[in-house]
Z-matrix of the N, CA and C atoms (Angstrom, degrees):
N
C 1 1.441
C 2 1.533 1 108.05
N 3 1.314 2 116.42 1 136.67
C 4 1.449 3 121.75 2 -179.40
C 5 1.524 4 108.68 3 -118.77
N 6 1.326 5 117.78 4 126.49
C 7 1.465 6 123.13 5 177.84
C 8 1.515 7 108.93 6 -109.43
N 9 1.308 8 115.52 7 140.37
C 10 1.458 9 121.08 8 178.09
C 11 1.527 10 108.27 9 -104.31
N 12 1.320 11 115.85 10 127.30
C 13 1.459 12 122.19 11 179.70
C 14 1.520 13 109.28 12 -100.80
N 15 1.331 14 116.41 13 143.91
C 16 1.461 15 121.33 14 178.90
C 17 1.523 16 111.27 15 -72.91
N 18 1.311 17 116.51 16 -32.76
C 19 1.462 18 122.35 17 179.05
C 20 1.528 19 106.58 18 -109.55
N 21 1.317 20 116.66 19 134.15
C 22 1.467 21 120.48 20 -174.54
C 23 1.523 22 111.52 21 -107.15
N 24 1.315 23 114.75 22 158.73
C 25 1.458 24 120.61 23 175.68
C 26 1.520 25 108.26 24 -61.06
N 27 1.342 26 115.71 25 132.60
C 28 1.464 27 121.42 26 -178.24
C 29 1.511 28 113.13 27 98.47
N 30 1.329 29 118.22 28 -15.58
C 31 1.468 30 121.01 29 178.87
C 32 1.526 31 110.51 30 -67.70
N 33 1.323 32 115.39 31 144.07
C 34 1.460 33 121.57 32 174.21
C 35 1.522 34 108.36 33 -88.97
N 36 1.324 35 117.21 34 132.01
C 37 1.458 36 122.52 35 -179.62
C 38 1.530 37 109.74 36 -134.69
N 39 1.320 38 114.92 37 162.49
C 40 1.467 39 122.16 38 174.02
C 41 1.516 40 107.79 39 -114.19
N 42 1.339 41 115.35 40 141.73
C 43 1.459 42 120.58 41 -179.88
C 44 1.517 43 109.87 42 -154.19
N 45 1.318 44 115.38 43 167.31
C 46 1.468 45 120.83 44 175.74
C 47 1.521 46 107.85 45 -95.08
N 48 1.336 47 115.83 46 128.35
C 49 1.465 48 121.71 47 177.30
C 50 1.520 49 107.88 48 -142.41
N 51 1.319 50 116.53 49 120.14
C 52 1.464 51 120.11 50 -179.27
C 53 1.515 52 112.42 51 61.77
N 54 1.337 53 117.36 52 39.07
C 55 1.471 54 123.62 53 -178.57
C 56 1.524 55 113.39 54 61.99
N 57 1.321 56 117.54 55 24.63
C 58 1.465 57 122.39 56 176.85
C 59 1.525 58 109.07 57 -131.06
N 60 1.325 59 115.53 58 145.28
C 61 1.466 60 120.74 59 173.53
C 62 1.524 61 107.37 60 -80.86
N 63 1.328 62 116.16 61 125.56
C 64 1.463 63 120.08 62 -179.89
C 65 1.519 64 110.40 63 -130.83
N 66 1.318 65 114.79 64 149.71
C 67 1.453 66 121.85 65 174.32
C 68 1.520 67 107.08 66 -95.10
N 69 1.325 68 116.81 67 133.84
C 70 1.461 69 121.14 68 -176.35
C 71 1.525 70 110.16 69 -140.32
N 72 1.321 71 114.72 70 165.14
C 73 1.454 72 122.40 71 177.07
C 74 1.526 73 108.83 72 -111.36
N 75 1.322 74 116.84 73 132.66
C 76 1.459 75 120.93 74 177.62
C 77 1.531 76 108.04 75 -71.96
N 78 1.335 77 115.95 76 124.91
C 79 1.469 78 120.85 77 -177.48
C 80 1.519 79 113.03 78 -108.50
N 81 1.336 80 116.85 79 -22.87
C 82 1.465 81 119.80 80 -177.66
C 83 1.519 82 108.73 81 -157.17
N 84 1.313 83 116.23 82 146.89
C 85 1.465 84 122.40 83 174.78
C 86 1.522 85 107.18 84 -129.11
N 87 1.324 86 115.77 85 139.08
C 88 1.466 87 119.43 86 -176.77
C 89 1.523 88 110.39 87 -134.01
N 90 1.317 89 115.32 88 136.16
C 91 1.462 90 123.05 89 176.37
C 92 1.523 91 108.05 90 -113.34
N 93 1.345 92 115.60 91 133.95
C 94 1.463 93 120.74 92 179.03
C 95 1.514 94 109.08 93 -134.42
N 96 1.320 95 116.18 94 139.91
C 97 1.460 96 122.42 95 176.21
C 98 1.520 97 106.54 96 -131.34
N 99 1.344 98 115.95 97 125.40
C 100 1.463 99 118.84 98 -176.49
C 101 1.523 100 110.77 99 -152.77
N 102 1.309 101 115.75 100 167.40
C 103 1.462 102 122.03 101 177.20
C 104 1.521 103 108.17 102 -87.53
N 105 1.325 104 116.13 103 133.40
C 106 1.459 105 122.04 104 -179.12
C 107 1.523 106 111.19 105 -58.03
N 108 1.311 107 116.08 106 135.87
C 109 1.463 108 120.07 107 177.33
C 110 1.530 109 111.47 108 -82.34
N 111 1.345 110 117.08 109 -4.27
C 112 1.463 111 120.98 110 -179.80
C 113 1.524 112 111.28 111 -85.18
N 114 1.337 113 117.24 112 -50.50
C 115 1.468 114 118.15 113 -177.23
C 116 1.536 115 113.52 114 -120.11
N 117 1.303 116 118.02 115 -1.56
C 118 1.468 117 123.82 116 175.33
C 119 1.532 118 114.32 117 58.69
N 120 1.325 119 117.88 118 14.70
C 121 1.462 120 121.26 119 177.47
C 122 1.528 121 112.34 120 -124.32
N 123 1.308 122 116.50 121 -28.90
C 124 1.458 123 121.80 122 -177.41
C 125 1.526 124 110.20 123 -80.58
N 126 1.328 125 115.14 124 133.80
C 127 1.464 126 120.42 125 175.01
C 128 1.523 127 107.62 126 -96.25
N 129 1.318 128 115.84 127 125.86
C 130 1.461 129 122.77 128 -177.20
C 131 1.525 130 108.59 129 -106.76
N 132 1.338 131 116.42 130 132.58
C 133 1.460 132 122.02 131 174.57
C 134 1.513 133 108.14 132 -116.73
N 135 1.315 134 116.55 133 135.87
C 136 1.456 135 120.82 134 -175.30
C 137 1.524 136 110.58 135 -139.07
N 138 1.325 137 115.93 136 134.73
C 139 1.466 138 122.46 137 171.88
C 140 1.516 139 106.47 138 -117.20
N 141 1.326 140 116.84 139 125.88
C 142 1.460 141 121.07 140 177.68
C 143 1.523 142 109.35 141 -128.81
N 144 1.319 143 114.29 142 156.22
C 145 1.459 144 121.81 143 -178.03
C 146 1.524 145 109.03 144 -124.40
N 147 1.323 146 115.54 145 145.27
C 148 1.454 147 122.34 146 175.34
C 149 1.526 148 107.03 147 -116.83
N 150 1.329 149 116.23 148 142.98
C 151 1.462 150 120.40 149 -173.90
C 152 1.523 151 110.82 150 -133.96
N 153 1.324 152 114.79 151 165.43
C 154 1.458 153 120.75 152 172.45
C 155 1.526 154 108.25 153 -135.13
N 156 1.322 155 114.30 154 148.92
C 157 1.461 156 121.72 155 175.48
C 158 1.525 157 105.49 156 -108.24
N 159 1.320 158 115.79 157 111.32
C 160 1.461 159 119.37 158 -171.57
C 161 1.517 160 107.99 159 65.49
N 162 1.333 161 116.54 160 -126.49
C 163 1.467 162 120.79 161 176.81
C 164 1.520 163 112.30 162 -97.42
N 165 1.324 164 116.80 163 2.34
C 166 1.467 165 120.81 164 -175.52
C 167 1.529 166 110.81 165 -98.52
N 168 1.339 167 117.75 166 113.63
C 169 1.468 168 119.40 167 178.46
C 170 1.529 169 111.27 168 -72.20
N 171 1.325 170 116.08 169 143.80
C 172 1.455 171 121.08 170 171.63
C 173 1.520 172 105.94 171 -93.62
N 174 1.309 173 116.84 172 130.34
C 175 1.462 174 120.00 173 -172.01
C 176 1.519 175 113.57 174 -88.62
N 177 1.314 176 116.83 175 14.61
C 178 1.458 177 121.75 176 173.50
C 179 1.522 178 108.18 177 -97.13
N 180 1.318 179 116.33 178 156.27
C 181 1.463 180 120.26 179 171.66
C 182 1.521 181 107.45 180 -104.76
N 183 1.322 182 116.29 181 151.41
C 184 1.455 183 121.44 182 -175.14
C 185 1.527 184 110.72 183 -127.27
N 186 1.302 185 115.90 184 142.59
C 187 1.451 186 122.61 185 173.25
C 188 1.529 187 108.39 186 -84.50
N 189 1.308 188 116.87 187 160.70
C 190 1.467 189 121.48 188 179.15
C 191 1.527 190 111.34 189 -55.85
N 192 1.330 191 117.00 190 -36.43
C 193 1.468 192 121.94 191 -177.92
C 194 1.525 193 112.62 192 -66.18
N 195 1.324 194 117.99 193 -15.58
C 196 1.456 195 122.46 194 -179.68
C 197 1.525 196 112.95 195 -95.70
N 198 1.317 197 117.34 196 -5.19
C 199 1.463 198 122.26 197 -176.04
C 200 1.523 199 110.01 198 -113.93
N 201 1.334 200 116.20 199 137.78
C 202 1.457 201 121.47 200 -175.12
C 203 1.528 202 109.96 201 -131.72
N 204 1.343 203 116.42 202 145.45
C 205 1.470 204 119.50 203 -178.00
C 206 1.535 205 113.81 204 -71.95
N 207 1.339 206 117.27 205 -27.33
C 208 1.467 207 120.43 206 -179.47
C 209 1.525 208 110.35 207 -134.98
N 210 1.306 209 115.70 208 159.93
C 211 1.466 210 121.09 209 177.32
C 212 1.525 211 110.16 210 -64.17
N 213 1.333 212 116.55 211 -36.48
C 214 1.484 213 120.49 212 179.10
C 215 1.516 214 110.59 213 -62.34
N 216 1.327 215 118.39 214 -40.96
C 217 1.455 216 121.94 215 178.26
C 218 1.531 217 110.87 216 -64.28
N 219 1.309 218 116.62 217 -39.71
C 220 1.460 219 121.26 218 177.77
C 221 1.529 220 110.29 219 -62.92
N 222 1.307 221 117.36 220 -46.10
C 223 1.467 222 121.85 221 -178.86
C 224 1.526 223 110.63 222 -63.61
N 225 1.329 224 117.56 223 -40.43
C 226 1.464 225 121.04 224 178.05
C 227 1.527 226 112.00 225 -60.72
N 228 1.324 227 116.73 226 -31.28
C 229 1.465 228 120.57 227 -176.75
C 230 1.534 229 112.92 228 -75.71
N 231 1.322 230 116.33 229 -16.54
C 232 1.474 231 119.57 230 -176.28
C 233 1.505 232 112.53 231 -78.95
């Protein structure tokens, strides 16, 4: 199975980290499909992104809705 991600590895993105706007590089993208542990019938699909600031990886995962192509786009979302 092949999944297409909207944001690619190596892309520069803006996000909020520690109450600060930071520019980061996408280092990894992960797709997961699983059965919900709440009702055991719903199938959940999730795409998450991992980023680094400079050479320092951020150990949180981010959804597409949390990542922005420009600082202006990030500020507009707040």
